[in-house]
C-alpha positions as CSV (number, residue, x, y, z in Angstrom):
1,M,5.9,-22.2,-2.4
2,E,4.0,-20.5,0.2
3,A,0.1,-20.5,-0.6
4,E,-1.3,-17.0,-1.2
5,L,-4.1,-15.1,0.7
6,S,-7.1,-13.5,-1.4
7,R,-8.2,-9.9,-1.0
8,G,-11.6,-11.0,0.4
9,T,-10.2,-13.3,3.2
10,I,-8.1,-10.2,4.3
11,E,-11.0,-7.7,4.6
12,K,-12.6,-10.5,6.5
13,A,-10.4,-11.0,8.6
14,Y,-9.2,-7.6,9.4
15,A,-13.0,-6.5,9.9
16,R,-13.1,-9.1,12.5
17,W,-9.9,-7.6,14.2
18,A,-10.9,-4.0,14.2
19,P,-12.5,-3.9,17.4
20,V,-10.1,-5.6,19.5
21,Y,-6.7,-5.1,17.3
22,D,-5.2,-2.5,19.7
23,I,-6.0,-4.5,22.6
24,V,-4.5,-7.9,21.4
25,F,-1.7,-6.5,19.3
26,G,-1.0,-3.3,20.7
27,A,1.5,-4.3,23.4
28,V,2.9,-7.0,21.4
29,F,3.9,-5.0,18.4
30,D,4.8,-2.0,20.1
31,R,8.9,-2.2,20.1
32,G,8.5,-3.0,16.3
33,R,6.1,-0.1,15.7
34,R,8.5,2.4,17.5
35,A,11.7,0.8,15.9
36,A,9.9,1.3,12.3
37,I,8.8,5.0,13.3
38,V,12.7,5.9,14.6
39,A,13.9,4.3,11.3
40,A,11.7,6.4,8.9
41,E,12.3,9.7,10.7
42,R,16.1,9.1,9.8
43,I,14.9,10.4,6.8
44,G,11.5,12.2,7.4
45,G,9.6,14.2,5.2
46,R,6.3,12.8,3.4
47,I,5.9,9.1,4.9
48,L,3.2,6.8,3.5
49,E,2.2,4.2,6.2
50,V,0.7,1.1,4.2
51,G,-1.7,-0.9,6.4
52,V,-2.0,1.8,8.8
53,G,-5.1,-0.1,10.5
54,T,-6.4,1.7,13.4
55,G,-3.6,4.4,13.2
56,I,-2.2,3.2,16.6
57,S,1.4,4.4,15.5
58,L,0.4,8.1,14.1
59,P,0.6,10.0,17.4
60,D,4.1,8.9,17.9
61,Y,5.5,10.2,14.7
62,K,6.9,13.8,15.0
63,R,4.6,16.4,13.9
64,S,7.3,17.8,11.4
65,N,6.5,14.8,9.3
66,R,3.6,14.8,6.8
67,L,1.8,11.3,6.9
68,V,-0.5,9.6,4.7
69,G,-2.2,6.3,5.6
70,V,-3.8,3.7,3.8
71,D,-5.3,0.4,4.5
72,I,-7.7,-2.3,2.7
73,S,-10.0,-2.6,5.7
74,E,-12.7,0.5,6.2
75,P,-13.5,-0.7,9.7
76,M,-9.8,-0.3,10.8
77,L,-9.8,2.9,8.8
78,R,-12.5,4.1,10.8
79,K,-10.8,3.9,14.2
80,A,-7.6,5.7,12.6
81,L,-9.7,8.7,11.5
82,A,-11.0,8.8,15.1
83,R,-7.6,8.6,16.5
84,V,-6.5,11.4,14.1
85,A,-9.5,13.6,15.5
86,E,-8.9,12.6,18.9
87,H,-5.2,13.9,18.9
88,N,-5.6,16.5,16.6
89,L,-2.9,15.2,14.2
90,E,-2.7,18.2,11.7
91,N,0.3,16.4,10.1
92,V,-1.7,13.3,8.5
93,E,-2.6,14.5,5.3
94,T,-5.2,11.9,4.2
95,L,-6.5,8.4,5.5
96,A,-7.7,6.3,2.6
97,V,-9.4,3.0,1.8
98,M,-6.8,1.5,-0.7
99,D,-5.4,-1.7,-1.9
100,A,-1.4,-1.9,-1.2
101,E,-0.9,-3.7,-4.8
102,H,-2.7,-0.7,-6.3
103,L,-1.5,2.6,-4.6
104,A,-3.4,5.5,-5.8
105,F,-0.1,7.5,-5.8
106,P,1.9,9.2,-8.7
107,D,5.6,7.9,-9.0
108,N,8.2,9.3,-6.6
109,S,5.5,10.7,-4.1
110,F,7.0,9.8,-0.8
111,D,10.5,10.0,1.1
112,V,9.6,7.0,3.1
113,V,7.3,4.1,2.8
114,V,6.4,2.1,6.3
115,A,4.6,-1.1,6.2
116,Q,4.4,-2.6,9.7
117,Y,3.0,-6.1,10.0
118,V,1.7,-6.1,6.3
119,I,3.9,-7.6,3.9
120,T,2.9,-11.2,5.1
121,A,-0.8,-10.2,5.0
122,V,-1.2,-9.2,1.2
123,P,-2.2,-11.4,-1.7
124,N,0.9,-10.9,-3.6
125,P,3.8,-9.5,-1.6
126,E,6.4,-9.1,-4.6
127,A,3.6,-6.8,-6.4
128,T,3.2,-5.0,-3.2
129,L,6.9,-4.3,-2.8
130,D,6.9,-3.1,-6.6
131,E,4.3,-0.6,-5.6
132,F,6.4,0.5,-2.5
133,S,9.2,1.3,-5.0
134,R,7.4,3.0,-7.4
135,V,5.8,5.6,-5.1
136,L,9.0,6.2,-3.1
137,K,11.3,9.1,-4.4
138,P,14.9,8.1,-5.2
139,G,17.2,8.2,-2.3
140,G,14.3,7.0,-0.2
141,E,13.4,4.0,2.0
142,I,10.9,1.2,2.5
143,V,10.9,0.3,6.1
144,L,9.0,-3.2,7.1
145,V,8.5,-4.5,10.4
146,N,7.3,-8.2,10.0
147,H,7.5,-11.7,11.6
148,I,9.8,-13.7,9.6
149,G,9.5,-17.6,9.4
150,A,12.0,-19.8,10.6
151,E,14.3,-21.3,8.0
152,S,14.3,-24.8,9.6
153,G,13.8,-26.4,12.9
154,P,10.8,-27.0,15.3
155,R,9.7,-23.5,14.9
156,A,9.5,-23.9,10.6
157,L,7.7,-27.2,11.4
158,F,4.9,-25.4,13.5
159,E,4.6,-22.5,10.9
160,K,4.1,-24.7,8.4
161,G,1.2,-26.7,10.5
162,F,-0.1,-23.5,11.5
163,A,-0.2,-21.7,8.2
164,P,-4.1,-22.8,6.9
165,L,-5.4,-21.5,10.2
166,A,-3.2,-18.4,9.8
167,R,-4.6,-17.9,6.5
168,R,-8.0,-17.5,7.9
169,L,-6.7,-15.2,10.6
170,G,-5.4,-12.9,7.7
171,W,-1.3,-13.6,7.4
172,R,1.2,-16.3,6.4
173,P,3.4,-17.6,9.2
174,E,5.8,-19.4,7.1
175,F,7.0,-16.4,5.0
176,R,10.8,-16.4,4.9
177,F,13.4,-13.4,4.5
178,G,14.8,-15.1,1.4
179,R,11.6,-14.0,-0.6
180,L,12.2,-10.4,0.4
181,A,16.0,-10.7,-0.6
182,D,15.0,-12.4,-3.8
183,W,12.7,-9.6,-4.9
184,A,15.2,-7.0,-4.4
185,A,17.9,-8.8,-6.4
186,R,15.3,-9.0,-9.1
187,H,13.9,-5.5,-8.9
188,G,17.3,-4.0,-9.4
189,G,16.6,-0.8,-8.4
190,V,16.5,-1.3,-4.4
191,R,18.8,-2.9,-1.9
192,V,18.4,-4.2,1.8
193,I,20.6,-2.1,3.9
194,E,19.4,-3.6,7.3
195,R,17.9,-6.7,8.9
196,R,17.5,-6.5,12.8
197,A,15.6,-9.1,14.9
198,M,12.8,-7.8,16.8
199,P,11.1,-8.5,20.1
200,P,9.1,-10.8,20.9
201,L,11.5,-13.6,20.9
202,G,13.3,-12.5,17.7
203,H,10.5,-14.1,15.5
204,F,10.1,-10.4,13.9
205,S,12.7,-8.3,12.0
206,L,13.0,-4.9,11.1
207,I,14.0,-4.5,7.3
208,R,15.0,-1.5,5.3
209,F,15.6,-1.4,1.6
210,A,17.1,1.8,0.1
211,R,16.1,3.0,-3.5
212,A,18.6,3.9,-5.6
C-alpha cells in the first residue's frame, strides 16, 4: 500500500513551490494541461478546476465556460487571483482556498471537474474522487491528468525508491492506475471512458470518468 500524504506536508510543499511553479513546471506540463482543457470543453458549461494552483490554465479556457477554481495553497492561489485580474477573466466565478476532500459546494454543481496533477498530491485520493463525483452533475465528466506509476520494471523500482523524497516535495510517484480503476468499480456511479498516455515520455496520462 502506498504511504499517504498529510495536509500539512502538502501545504508546506506548495507554499515553497508557489514562487517558481510556473517556471519549473509550466512547459513540462503544458501538453497535459491543454489536453485536459480540450476534454473539459467537449462538455463545457460550469467547470470546477481542483488544484487550480497559480491559475496557469485559466486563460486557455474559452470565455463561454464558467470557471471555479480551488486550491489548498493560499500562496499559489494569490498568483491565480493576480492572473485573473491581469487577463480580465470575467468567466472565472470565484477562486477559493479549499480542501479537495471537503468541497464546499452542493451536490450536482458542475458539468465538469478537472484536476491536473492533483490526485497523487492529496492525502486521500479515493475520498477526493468521491467529492469530485458528488459535486458533478449526472452526465458530467471528471478529467484527470496525472503521473501514473509503472506497474513493474526499472521505473517502478525507481519510483518506489524516490517515494520518500517525493512525499516531502508534495506528491507520490508510485501511484498506479489500478487505484483509480478500483475506485470507479467500488463507487458504481462512474466509469472510466478514456485513458491516454501524455508527454513527457508517456509517464503521464489523461483519464476521463463519466458519471451516470
